[in-house]
C-alpha positions as CSV (number, residue, x, y, z in Angstrom):
1,X,0.0,0.0,0.0
2,X,1.2,3.4,-0.8
3,X,0.5,7.0,-0.1
4,X,-1.0,9.1,-2.9
5,X,-1.6,12.6,-4.1
6,X,-4.5,14.6,-2.6
7,X,-7.2,15.9,-4.9
8,X,-7.0,19.3,-6.4
9,X,-7.1,21.9,-3.6
10,X,-4.2,24.4,-3.9
11,X,-2.2,25.0,-0.8
12,X,1.1,26.8,-0.3
13,X,4.0,25.0,-2.0
14,X,2.0,21.9,-2.8
15,X,2.7,19.6,-5.8
16,X,0.5,16.9,-7.1
17,X,-0.6,15.1,-10.3
18,X,-4.1,15.1,-11.6
19,X,-5.6,11.7,-12.4
20,X,-5.8,10.9,-16.2
21,X,-9.0,11.4,-18.2
22,X,-10.4,8.2,-19.6
23,X,-10.3,7.6,-23.4
24,X,-11.1,4.7,-25.7
25,X,-7.5,4.2,-26.7
26,X,-4.4,4.6,-24.5
27,X,-5.4,7.2,-22.0
28,X,-3.4,10.4,-21.9
29,X,-1.9,11.3,-18.6
30,X,-2.8,14.8,-17.5
31,X,-0.5,16.1,-14.8
32,X,-1.3,19.2,-12.9
33,X,1.5,20.9,-11.0
34,X,0.4,23.9,-8.9
35,X,2.8,26.2,-7.0
36,X,1.2,28.9,-4.9
37,X,3.6,31.2,-3.3
38,X,1.6,34.0,-1.8
39,X,2.9,37.3,-0.3
40,X,3.1,40.9,-1.0
41,X,4.7,41.9,-4.2
42,X,4.3,38.5,-5.9
43,X,4.2,38.7,-9.7
44,X,4.5,36.3,-12.6
45,X,4.8,36.2,-16.3
46,X,2.0,34.1,-18.0
47,X,4.3,32.7,-20.7
48,X,6.5,31.1,-18.0
49,X,3.8,29.8,-15.7
50,X,2.4,26.9,-17.7
51,X,3.8,24.2,-20.0
52,X,2.0,21.7,-22.3
53,X,3.7,18.9,-24.1
54,X,3.3,15.4,-25.5
55,X,5.4,12.3,-25.5
56,X,4.2,11.6,-29.0
57,X,7.0,13.9,-30.2
58,X,9.6,11.4,-29.0
59,X,10.5,8.2,-30.7
60,X,8.8,5.2,-29.0
61,X,12.0,3.3,-28.4
62,X,13.8,6.2,-26.7
63,X,13.5,7.1,-23.0
64,X,14.1,10.8,-23.1
65,X,14.1,13.2,-20.1
66,X,12.6,16.5,-20.9
67,X,13.5,19.7,-19.0
68,X,10.9,22.3,-18.2
69,X,11.6,25.7,-16.6
70,X,8.9,27.7,-14.9
71,X,9.3,31.1,-13.2
72,X,6.1,32.3,-11.6
73,X,3.9,32.1,-8.5
74,X,1.2,29.7,-10.0
75,X,1.1,27.5,-13.0
76,X,0.2,24.2,-14.6
77,X,2.0,21.3,-16.4
78,X,0.0,19.3,-18.9
79,X,1.8,16.2,-20.2
80,X,0.0,14.1,-22.7
81,X,1.1,10.5,-23.6
82,X,4.2,10.7,-21.3
83,X,7.4,8.8,-22.0
84,X,10.7,8.8,-20.2
85,X,10.6,11.5,-17.4
86,X,9.9,15.1,-17.0
87,X,12.1,17.4,-15.0
88,X,10.3,20.5,-13.8
89,X,12.5,23.3,-12.5
90,X,10.5,25.8,-10.4
91,X,11.9,29.2,-9.8
92,X,9.3,31.4,-8.1
93,X,9.1,34.9,-9.6
94,X,8.8,36.9,-6.4
95,X,10.6,39.8,-4.9
96,X,11.7,37.9,-1.8
97,X,14.6,35.6,-2.5
98,X,13.7,32.0,-2.2
99,X,15.2,28.6,-3.2
100,X,14.2,27.0,-6.4
101,X,12.7,23.5,-6.5
102,X,13.4,20.6,-9.0
103,X,10.7,18.0,-9.4
104,X,10.9,14.8,-11.4
105,X,7.8,13.2,-12.8
106,X,8.0,9.6,-13.9
107,X,4.9,8.1,-15.6
108,X,3.6,4.6,-14.7
109,X,3.3,2.0,-17.4
110,X,0.2,2.4,-19.6
111,X,-0.2,6.1,-18.6
112,X,-2.1,5.0,-15.5
113,X,-0.5,7.6,-13.2
114,X,2.9,9.0,-12.1
115,X,5.4,9.1,-9.3
116,X,6.5,12.6,-8.3
117,X,10.0,13.0,-6.9
118,X,11.7,16.0,-5.2
119,X,15.3,16.4,-6.2
120,X,17.7,17.6,-3.5
121,X,21.5,17.6,-3.9
122,X,21.3,15.2,-6.7
123,X,19.1,12.7,-4.9
124,X,15.5,12.0,-5.8
125,X,13.1,11.6,-2.9
126,X,9.7,10.1,-3.6
127,X,7.1,12.8,-2.9
128,X,4.0,11.2,-4.3
129,X,3.5,7.7,-5.6
130,X,0.5,6.8,-7.7
131,X,0.2,3.1,-6.9
132,X,-0.3,2.7,-3.1
133,X,-2.2,-0.5,-3.2
134,X,0.5,-2.8,-4.7
135,X,2.6,-4.9,-2.3
136,X,6.2,-3.8,-1.8
137,X,9.1,-5.9,-2.8
138,X,11.7,-6.9,-0.3
139,X,14.0,-4.2,-1.5
140,X,11.3,-1.6,-1.3
141,X,10.5,-2.6,2.3
142,X,14.1,-2.4,3.4
143,X,14.6,1.0,1.8
144,X,11.3,2.3,3.3
145,X,12.5,1.3,6.8
146,X,15.6,3.6,6.2
147,X,13.9,6.5,4.5
148,X,10.4,6.8,5.7
149,X,9.1,9.6,7.9
150,X,7.6,7.1,10.3
151,X,8.3,3.4,11.0
152,X,6.2,1.6,13.6
153,X,5.2,-1.9,14.5
154,X,1.5,-2.4,15.4
155,X,-1.9,-3.6,14.5
156,X,-5.0,-2.1,12.8
157,X,-7.5,-1.1,15.5
158,X,-10.1,0.4,13.1
159,X,-10.5,1.9,9.7
160,X,-12.6,5.0,8.9
161,X,-13.6,5.4,5.3
162,X,-14.1,8.9,3.8
163,X,-15.9,8.4,0.4
164,X,-16.0,12.0,-0.5
165,X,-12.2,12.3,-0.2
166,X,-11.6,8.8,-1.6
167,X,-9.5,8.1,1.4
168,X,-9.3,5.8,4.4
169,X,-8.0,6.6,7.9
170,X,-6.2,3.6,9.5
171,X,-6.2,3.8,13.3
172,X,-3.2,2.0,14.7
173,X,-2.4,0.4,18.0
174,X,1.5,0.7,18.1
175,X,3.7,-1.5,20.2
176,X,7.1,-0.3,18.9
177,X,7.9,3.2,17.7
178,X,11.1,3.1,15.6
179,X,10.9,6.6,14.0
180,X,8.5,9.5,13.5
181,X,9.4,13.0,12.3
182,X,6.2,14.5,13.6
183,X,3.8,13.7,16.4
184,X,1.6,11.3,14.4
185,X,1.6,8.7,17.2
186,X,1.0,9.7,20.8
187,X,1.3,7.7,24.0
188,X,-1.7,5.6,24.8
189,X,-3.7,7.3,27.6
190,X,-4.2,3.8,29.1
191,X,-0.5,3.3,29.4
192,X,1.3,0.1,28.8
193,X,4.1,1.7,26.8
194,X,2.0,1.8,23.6
195,X,1.1,4.5,21.2
196,X,-1.9,5.4,19.1
197,X,-2.4,7.4,15.9
198,X,-3.8,7.2,12.4
199,X,-2.4,7.2,8.9
200,X,-4.1,7.6,5.5
201,X,-4.3,5.6,2.3
202,X,-6.6,5.5,-0.7
203,X,-10.1,4.2,-0.3
204,X,-9.7,1.9,-3.3
205,X,-7.0,-0.1,-1.4
206,X,-9.8,-1.6,0.7
207,X,-7.9,-1.7,4.0
208,X,-9.8,-3.5,6.8
209,X,-9.1,-4.2,10.5
210,X,-7.5,-7.6,11.1
211,X,-5.4,-9.7,13.4
212,X,-1.6,-9.7,13.5
213,X,1.3,-7.2,13.7
214,X,2.5,-5.2,10.7
215,X,5.5,-3.0,10.1
216,X,3.9,0.3,9.0
217,X,6.1,2.8,7.0
218,X,5.2,6.0,5.2
219,X,5.7,9.7,4.5
220,X,4.3,13.0,5.6
221,X,2.5,14.8,2.8
222,X,1.4,18.3,3.5
223,X,0.9,17.7,7.3
224,X,-0.8,14.3,6.9
225,X,0.8,10.8,7.4
226,X,0.3,8.5,4.4
227,X,0.9,4.8,4.3
228,X,3.8,3.4,2.3
229,X,5.0,-0.2,2.7
230,X,3.3,-2.3,5.3
231,X,4.4,-6.0,5.4
232,X,3.4,-8.4,8.1
233,X,6.0,-8.1,10.8
234,X,7.0,-11.8,10.5
235,X,7.7,-11.2,6.7
236,X,9.8,-8.1,7.5
237,X,11.8,-10.1,10.1
238,X,12.6,-12.7,7.3
239,X,13.5,-9.9,4.8
240,X,15.8,-8.2,7.3
241,X,17.4,-11.4,8.5
242,X,18.2,-12.5,4.9
243,X,19.6,-9.1,3.9
244,X,21.7,-8.9,7.0
245,X,23.3,-12.3,6.4
246,X,24.2,-11.1,2.9
247,X,25.4,-7.7,4.1
248,X,22.7,-6.0,2.0
249,X,20.6,-4.3,4.7
250,X,20.8,-0.6,4.1
251,X,20.3,0.4,7.8
252,X,20.0,-1.2,11.2
253,X,16.7,-1.6,13.0
254,X,15.4,-3.8,15.8
255,X,13.4,-6.8,14.6
256,X,12.3,-8.4,17.8
């Protein structure tokens, strides 16, 4: 299960893709990238705020990376029939000096969605993934343990569905808190050294309460915790043990 982009409500500094419009043939992928940088004296040039392109201009066998440069306070990116990857360089056109952002958009097979990465010092960090419901591979789980904003061991206490938002809130009973960058999980008022909190995922993933412990990982997206990889804890113990024996575990974490 993976965290996903929120639907189109602009907030300061937010980036997300718009779902593709259906079509009889291969559906084009329409990506909307919005950057709102409010403040006195903000101005922009309309010809540098939006970009529209198509992967049909590339040869089918080539995996090209296209560069787009935008300098404004608000704009859109529309990418039809995407191929390769799209690098979007954002340089806000405001009087107050600010750092620029570089975002990489990689389309999913069949134009069914896209992953959005934030580039920092030459390293791509997954910002939004457009397939949260697929199980993670062993490698993805081990990397998620090292790079996620939160890593906990626990069980699903309850699931609250939000049909209007197409989201589900997963309420967790946490027994081991390995990492959290914000106060998603708070000590259980009943004590016992446990924590409670909730994380979100897509409604279509169909998460339900159940027995057993899982390792929950994920990222913070615009102040909300979104689920990433979540293997059963016994499966994670096996993955970690096998990787450690081969010297392939990317970081250390307790598995008991």
